[in-house]
C-alpha positions as CSV (number, residue, x, y, z in Angstrom):
1,M,108.8,-27.2,83.7
2,S,110.0,-27.9,80.1
3,T,112.3,-25.6,78.4
4,T,111.7,-26.8,74.8
5,R,111.5,-23.9,72.4
6,Y,109.1,-23.0,69.6
7,P,109.7,-25.2,66.5
8,D,112.5,-24.2,64.2
9,Y,110.8,-24.7,60.8
10,E,112.8,-26.0,57.9
11,R,111.5,-23.4,55.6
12,P,110.0,-19.9,55.8
13,C,106.3,-19.2,55.5
14,G,105.2,-19.0,51.8
15,W,102.5,-16.4,52.5
16,N,105.0,-14.2,54.4
17,A,107.5,-14.5,51.5
18,L,105.1,-12.7,49.2
19,L,104.9,-9.6,51.4
20,P,107.3,-6.6,51.8
21,A,109.9,-6.8,54.5
22,R,108.7,-5.8,57.9
23,A,110.6,-4.4,60.9
24,C,109.6,-6.6,63.8
25,N,109.3,-5.5,67.4
26,D,112.3,-6.0,69.7
27,A,112.7,-9.1,71.8
28,L,112.2,-8.9,75.6
29,K,115.6,-7.8,76.8
30,A,115.0,-6.7,80.4
31,D,112.6,-7.9,83.2
32,V,109.1,-6.4,83.0
33,A,106.3,-6.1,85.5
34,C,102.8,-5.7,84.1
35,D,99.1,-6.4,84.8
36,V,98.6,-9.1,82.2
37,A,101.1,-11.3,80.4
38,V,100.1,-13.1,77.2
39,I,102.0,-16.0,75.8
40,G,101.3,-16.3,72.1
41,G,101.1,-13.5,69.5
42,G,98.6,-15.3,67.2
43,Y,95.0,-14.6,66.7
44,T,93.9,-15.8,70.1
45,G,96.7,-14.0,72.0
46,L,96.3,-10.7,70.2
47,A,92.5,-10.9,70.6
48,A,92.9,-11.5,74.3
49,A,95.4,-8.6,74.7
50,R,93.2,-6.2,72.7
51,R,90.1,-7.1,74.8
52,C,92.1,-6.7,78.0
53,A,93.0,-3.2,76.9
54,E,89.4,-2.5,76.1
55,L,88.3,-3.7,79.6
56,R,91.1,-2.0,81.5
57,P,92.6,0.9,79.4
58,E,95.0,1.7,82.3
59,A,96.4,-1.8,82.4
60,R,99.9,-2.7,81.2
61,I,99.7,-5.7,78.9
62,A,102.7,-7.6,77.5
63,V,102.5,-10.2,74.7
64,L,105.3,-12.7,74.0
65,D,105.6,-14.1,70.5
66,A,108.2,-16.8,70.0
67,S,108.6,-15.9,66.3
68,E,107.8,-12.9,64.2
69,A,104.4,-11.8,63.0
70,G,103.7,-13.5,59.7
71,E,106.4,-16.1,60.1
72,G,105.0,-18.1,62.9
73,N,102.0,-20.5,62.9
74,P,99.3,-17.8,62.5
75,G,100.7,-16.9,59.1
76,R,101.2,-20.5,58.0
77,N,97.5,-21.5,57.7
78,S,95.5,-21.7,54.5
79,G,93.6,-18.4,55.1
80,F,90.0,-19.8,55.4
81,M,87.9,-17.8,57.8
82,L,84.6,-19.7,58.4
83,D,81.9,-17.6,60.1
84,I,80.0,-20.7,61.2
85,S,81.2,-23.3,63.7
86,L,82.8,-26.4,62.3
87,A,80.3,-29.1,63.1
88,N,78.6,-32.1,61.5
89,D,76.3,-32.7,64.5
90,A,72.7,-32.7,63.1
91,E,71.0,-34.1,66.2
92,P,67.9,-32.1,66.9
93,G,69.0,-31.5,70.5
94,Q,72.2,-30.0,69.4
95,I,70.9,-27.4,66.9
96,E,70.1,-24.8,69.5
97,R,73.6,-25.1,70.9
98,M,75.1,-24.9,67.4
99,T,73.0,-21.9,66.6
100,V,74.5,-20.1,69.6
101,C,78.0,-21.2,68.5
102,N,77.4,-19.9,65.0
103,R,76.2,-16.6,66.3
104,L,79.3,-16.1,68.4
105,I,81.6,-17.1,65.5
106,A,79.8,-14.7,63.2
107,G,80.4,-11.9,65.8
108,A,84.1,-12.7,66.0
109,M,84.3,-12.5,62.2
110,L,82.6,-9.2,62.2
111,D,85.2,-7.9,64.8
112,I,88.0,-9.0,62.5
113,G,86.4,-7.3,59.5
114,N,86.0,-4.1,61.4
115,L,89.7,-4.2,62.5
116,V,90.8,-4.7,58.9
117,K,88.7,-1.8,57.8
118,K,89.7,0.5,60.7
119,H,93.4,0.0,60.2
120,D,93.3,-0.5,56.5
121,I,95.1,-3.8,56.7
122,P,96.0,-4.9,53.1
123,C,95.2,-8.6,53.5
124,A,92.9,-9.3,50.6
125,L,90.0,-10.2,52.9
126,T,87.1,-11.3,50.7
127,R,83.9,-13.2,51.3
128,T,84.1,-15.9,48.7
129,G,82.2,-18.7,50.4
130,T,83.8,-22.1,50.3
131,Y,83.5,-25.4,48.5
132,R,83.5,-28.8,50.0
133,A,84.0,-31.8,47.6
134,A,84.6,-35.5,47.6
135,A,86.0,-38.0,45.2
136,G,85.4,-41.4,46.9
137,E,82.7,-43.1,48.9
138,S,84.2,-42.2,52.3
139,G,84.4,-38.5,51.4
140,I,80.9,-38.5,49.9
141,A,79.5,-40.0,53.2
142,A,81.3,-37.2,55.2
143,L,80.0,-34.6,52.7
144,R,76.4,-35.8,53.2
145,E,76.9,-35.6,57.0
146,Y,78.0,-32.0,56.6
147,R,75.0,-31.3,54.4
148,A,72.7,-32.7,57.0
149,F,74.2,-30.3,59.6
150,L,73.7,-27.3,57.2
151,E,70.1,-28.3,56.6
152,A,69.3,-28.9,60.2
153,A,70.8,-25.5,61.1
154,S,68.9,-23.8,58.3
155,L,72.2,-22.6,56.7
156,P,72.2,-21.8,53.0
157,H,74.2,-24.0,50.7
158,E,74.1,-25.3,47.1
159,L,74.6,-28.9,46.0
160,L,77.0,-29.5,43.2
161,E,77.5,-32.4,40.7
162,G,81.0,-33.2,39.4
163,R,80.3,-31.4,36.2
164,Q,79.4,-28.2,38.0
165,I,82.6,-28.4,40.1
166,S,84.6,-28.9,36.9
167,E,83.0,-25.8,35.3
168,R,83.8,-23.6,38.3
169,L,87.1,-24.9,39.6
170,G,88.5,-26.6,36.4
171,T,89.0,-30.1,37.9
172,D,87.3,-33.4,37.1
173,F,88.6,-35.0,40.2
174,Y,85.5,-34.7,42.4
175,R,82.3,-36.6,42.1
176,E,80.1,-34.5,44.5
177,G,80.3,-31.2,46.3
178,L,78.5,-28.3,47.9
179,Y,79.0,-24.6,48.1
180,S,78.2,-22.5,51.2
181,P,78.6,-18.7,51.5
182,Q,79.8,-18.8,55.2
183,C,83.5,-18.2,54.6
184,W,86.0,-15.5,53.9
185,L,89.5,-15.9,52.4
186,V,92.5,-13.9,53.5
187,Q,96.2,-13.6,53.1
188,P,96.9,-15.0,56.6
189,A,100.4,-13.6,57.0
190,A,99.3,-10.1,56.0
191,L,96.4,-10.3,58.4
192,I,98.4,-11.3,61.5
193,R,101.0,-8.7,60.6
194,G,98.4,-6.1,60.4
195,L,96.8,-7.0,63.7
196,A,100.2,-7.1,65.4
197,D,101.1,-3.7,64.1
198,N,97.9,-2.0,65.2
199,L,97.6,-3.1,68.9
200,P,96.3,-0.6,71.5
201,P,98.9,1.6,73.1
202,A,98.6,-0.3,76.4
203,V,99.8,-3.5,74.7
204,S,103.6,-4.2,74.3
205,L,104.4,-6.9,71.8
206,Y,107.8,-8.6,72.1
207,E,108.8,-10.8,69.1
208,N,111.4,-13.5,69.0
209,S,110.7,-14.0,72.7
210,P,109.7,-17.6,73.4
211,A,108.4,-18.4,76.9
212,V,110.6,-21.2,78.2
213,S,109.0,-21.7,81.6
214,I,106.3,-20.3,83.9
215,E,106.2,-20.3,87.7
216,R,103.8,-19.0,90.4
217,S,105.4,-16.9,93.1
218,R,103.9,-14.6,95.7
219,G,100.7,-14.0,93.9
220,N,102.3,-13.4,90.5
221,W,103.2,-15.4,87.5
222,A,106.8,-15.3,86.3
223,V,107.3,-16.0,82.6
224,R,110.9,-16.6,81.7
225,T,112.3,-16.1,78.2
226,P,115.9,-16.9,77.1
227,I,116.9,-13.3,78.1
228,A,114.5,-11.8,80.7
229,T,111.4,-12.5,82.7
230,I,107.9,-11.0,82.8
231,H,106.0,-10.8,86.1
232,A,102.2,-10.4,86.2
233,P,99.2,-11.4,88.4
234,R,97.3,-12.6,85.4
235,L,98.8,-14.9,82.7
236,I,97.0,-15.8,79.5
237,I,98.5,-18.8,77.6
238,A,97.5,-18.8,73.9
239,N,100.3,-20.6,72.1
240,N,98.1,-23.6,71.1
241,A,99.9,-27.0,71.2
242,F,103.1,-25.5,72.6
243,C,101.5,-24.9,75.9
244,K,102.5,-28.5,76.5
245,Q,106.0,-27.3,76.8
246,L,105.0,-25.1,79.7
247,G,103.4,-28.0,81.6
248,I,99.8,-27.3,80.3
249,G,97.6,-29.9,78.6
250,Q,100.0,-32.7,78.1
251,S,97.3,-35.3,78.6
252,R,94.8,-33.5,76.3
253,M,96.6,-32.5,73.1
254,V,99.1,-33.3,70.4
255,A,101.0,-31.1,68.1
256,M,100.2,-31.9,64.4
257,Y,102.2,-30.6,61.5
258,T,100.4,-30.0,58.2
259,Y,102.1,-29.0,54.9
260,A,101.3,-26.5,52.2
261,A,102.7,-25.5,48.8
262,L,102.0,-22.4,46.8
263,T,102.7,-22.4,43.0
264,E,104.2,-19.7,40.9
265,P,101.6,-17.6,39.1
266,F,100.2,-19.3,36.1
267,S,100.0,-17.9,32.6
268,A,96.7,-16.6,31.2
269,Q,96.6,-19.7,29.0
270,I,96.8,-22.1,31.9
271,L,94.4,-20.0,34.1
272,D,91.8,-20.4,31.3
273,T,91.8,-24.2,32.0
274,L,91.3,-23.8,35.8
275,G,87.5,-23.0,35.8
276,N,85.5,-19.9,35.5
277,Q,86.1,-18.5,39.1
278,S,89.2,-16.5,39.8
279,T,89.3,-16.7,43.6
280,W,88.0,-19.7,45.6
281,G,88.7,-22.1,48.4
282,L,87.9,-25.8,48.7
283,L,87.9,-27.8,51.9
284,P,88.0,-31.6,51.8
285,A,85.0,-33.5,52.9
286,H,87.2,-36.2,54.4
287,R,89.5,-35.0,57.2
288,L,92.6,-36.4,55.5
289,G,91.8,-34.9,52.1
290,S,93.5,-31.9,50.5
291,T,92.7,-28.2,50.9
292,L,92.9,-26.1,47.8
293,R,92.9,-22.4,47.0
294,R,93.1,-20.3,43.9
295,T,94.5,-16.9,44.8
296,P,93.8,-13.5,43.2
297,D,97.2,-13.4,41.7
298,G,96.7,-16.6,39.8
299,R,98.4,-19.2,42.0
300,L,97.1,-22.5,43.4
301,L,97.7,-23.6,47.0
302,I,97.4,-27.2,48.2
303,R,97.6,-28.2,51.8
304,S,97.6,-31.9,52.9
305,L,99.4,-34.6,54.9
306,Y,100.1,-34.8,58.6
307,G,103.1,-35.2,60.9
308,Y,102.8,-36.3,64.5
309,E,104.7,-34.0,66.9
310,K,107.5,-33.3,64.5
311,E,108.1,-31.8,61.1
312,A,108.8,-34.1,58.2
313,N,111.4,-33.5,55.5
314,N,110.0,-30.8,53.3
315,D,111.7,-32.0,50.1
316,G,109.8,-35.3,50.3
317,I,106.6,-33.6,51.2
318,A,106.9,-31.3,48.1
319,G,106.9,-34.3,45.8
320,K,103.7,-35.7,47.4
321,L,101.9,-32.4,47.3
322,K,102.9,-32.0,43.6
323,R,101.4,-35.4,42.8
324,S,98.2,-34.6,44.6
325,L,97.8,-31.3,42.8
326,Q,98.5,-32.9,39.4
327,R,95.9,-35.6,40.1
328,R,93.4,-32.8,40.3
329,Y,94.9,-30.8,37.4
330,P,96.8,-33.1,35.0
331,Q,97.3,-30.3,32.6
332,L,99.8,-28.8,35.0
333,T,102.7,-30.8,33.5
334,A,105.3,-28.1,34.2
335,L,104.2,-27.4,37.7
336,R,106.6,-25.4,39.9
337,F,106.1,-24.5,43.6
338,A,107.2,-21.0,44.7
339,S,107.3,-22.3,48.3
340,V,106.6,-25.3,50.5
341,W,106.3,-25.0,54.2
342,S,104.8,-26.6,57.3
343,G,102.8,-25.3,60.3
344,A,101.9,-26.8,63.6
345,T,98.6,-26.8,65.4
346,G,97.0,-28.4,68.4
347,F,94.6,-31.3,68.1
348,T,92.5,-32.9,70.8
349,M,91.0,-36.3,70.7
350,N,87.4,-35.1,70.6
351,G,87.9,-31.9,68.7
352,A,87.1,-29.7,71.7
353,P,89.3,-27.0,73.1
354,L,91.3,-26.7,76.3
355,W,89.8,-23.4,77.5
356,G,89.3,-21.6,80.8
357,E,91.0,-20.9,84.2
358,Y,93.7,-23.6,84.6
359,A,95.0,-22.3,88.0
360,P,94.6,-19.1,90.0
361,G,95.4,-16.2,87.7
362,L,96.3,-18.6,84.8
363,Y,94.0,-18.7,81.8
364,V,94.5,-21.0,78.8
365,S,93.1,-21.3,75.3
366,A,94.6,-24.2,73.2
367,G,93.6,-27.0,70.9
368,C,92.2,-25.1,67.9
369,N,92.0,-28.3,65.9
370,G,92.8,-26.5,62.7
371,G,90.0,-23.9,62.9
372,G,92.0,-21.1,64.6
373,V,91.5,-17.7,62.9
374,V,87.9,-16.8,63.7
375,K,87.4,-19.3,66.6
376,G,90.7,-18.3,68.1
377,T,89.7,-14.7,68.0
378,L,86.5,-15.5,69.8
379,F,88.2,-17.6,72.4
380,G,90.8,-15.0,73.1
381,R,88.3,-12.2,73.6
382,L,86.2,-14.3,75.9
383,L,89.2,-15.5,77.9
384,A,90.2,-11.9,78.6
385,E,86.7,-11.3,79.9
386,L,86.9,-14.4,82.1
387,A,90.3,-13.1,83.4
388,F,88.7,-9.9,84.5
389,G,85.7,-11.5,86.1
390,R,83.2,-10.6,83.4
391,E,80.2,-12.8,82.7
392,T,80.9,-14.5,79.4
393,A,79.7,-17.3,77.2
394,D,80.3,-20.8,78.6
395,I,82.8,-22.1,76.1
396,P,83.1,-25.6,77.6
397,A,79.3,-26.0,77.5
398,L,79.0,-24.7,73.9
399,F,82.2,-26.1,72.3
400,G,83.0,-29.0,74.6
401,K,86.1,-29.8,76.7
402,A,89.2,-31.4,75.5
403,S,89.1,-35.1,76.5
404,W,91.9,-37.2,78.0
405,M,94.5,-38.9,75.8
406,P,96.5,-41.9,76.8
407,P,100.2,-41.3,77.6
408,E,103.1,-42.0,75.3
409,P,103.9,-44.4,73.7
410,L,100.3,-45.6,73.6
411,R,99.1,-42.3,72.2
412,H,101.5,-42.4,69.3
413,I,100.7,-46.1,68.6
414,G,97.0,-45.3,68.7
415,F,97.5,-42.4,66.3
416,R,99.4,-44.5,63.9
417,I,96.7,-47.2,63.8
418,L,93.8,-44.7,63.5
419,S,95.5,-42.5,60.9
420,A,96.3,-45.6,58.9
421,L,92.7,-46.6,58.9
422,E,91.6,-43.1,58.0
423,R,94.2,-42.9,55.2
424,Y,92.9,-46.1,53.7
425,K,89.2,-45.0,53.9
426,G,90.1,-41.5,52.5
427,R,92.7,-42.7,50.0
428,A,90.6,-41.3,47.1
429,E,90.7,-37.8,48.6
430,V,94.4,-37.2,49.0
């Protein structure tokens, strides 16, 4: 199978750069035999490992993280933690299913909150709700579809005119929007570091230990790293799009890179022009729009743009992100970014995950489609239950199954055509 390693990002994670230095766990340096091996030290992998330890306290569980907690993909997201399912499906026959999904997601969010409280993880976890907003006709159409879903699911929300958005967030860029309370904001690098540093005693976390191949032999799975090998009868793969490099999900998923920038803290004078709310998050109505956050320490974050299967030059990206942010806040004439970085995630054609038992003793959760913190936590916990024969929620029936994608180069050609069309339709939202 493939031996391609985890991506070597151009730049460090901006969220992680704000935190104190951390002593990471040792890499895997000698062969290990255990009861469960987990590939991926993100939200899904750590949730799976924690749940395995709850179900079998006597089990030996080993987690391989290709990077360091806070520096890998789990720390590179925007820190939105939605406690409802991401869905615009307002068909009457789907509302019951979506209600079950929302209940499961809310339970996973409660689990995260309890862990943050139990271990006193300083990650600025705050229930702020979230805004969605649109500037052009395509975005407004998508916003109204999302509103229809919220109404059909009887979820609370508030409709906003452009003037109201301007008062709250300090930007005249958007024409329509809505606010819903079903979201928490977090410092994502601080959260994943805290979860990694407070695992049960039965779980051993090896950092800087990428899995380069897997093989089934004599009833066990052998997971090879650059230095040593782990042997286990149960293997859980939770490294999202990079499971393709282990021979899993090549026909179901692509790795997409998104890009974020975090400003230096603004002066009190500038902050007074950025609306009357000091901490908030905004998600774009159109999928190719820009995500925004205002942080408690007076910064703005913008996340936008996509790269197919490889990272783009971050210097060029920085200029585009700066222009997008200044379109929303033209008063930021002397705008400076403290950091610009990218992160990879797994996308499937139909937005559904690759989840379940892939082969005897091999369990996979991948294809988070950009909604990985809370949903990933849920999928990891339930995957551990499946691995130990527990009756659990039927994730494929509730959240769907990742659909087939055409092979390369047809896949890339199709992506370029579709993304060009979407960029044109959503050009007002970038």
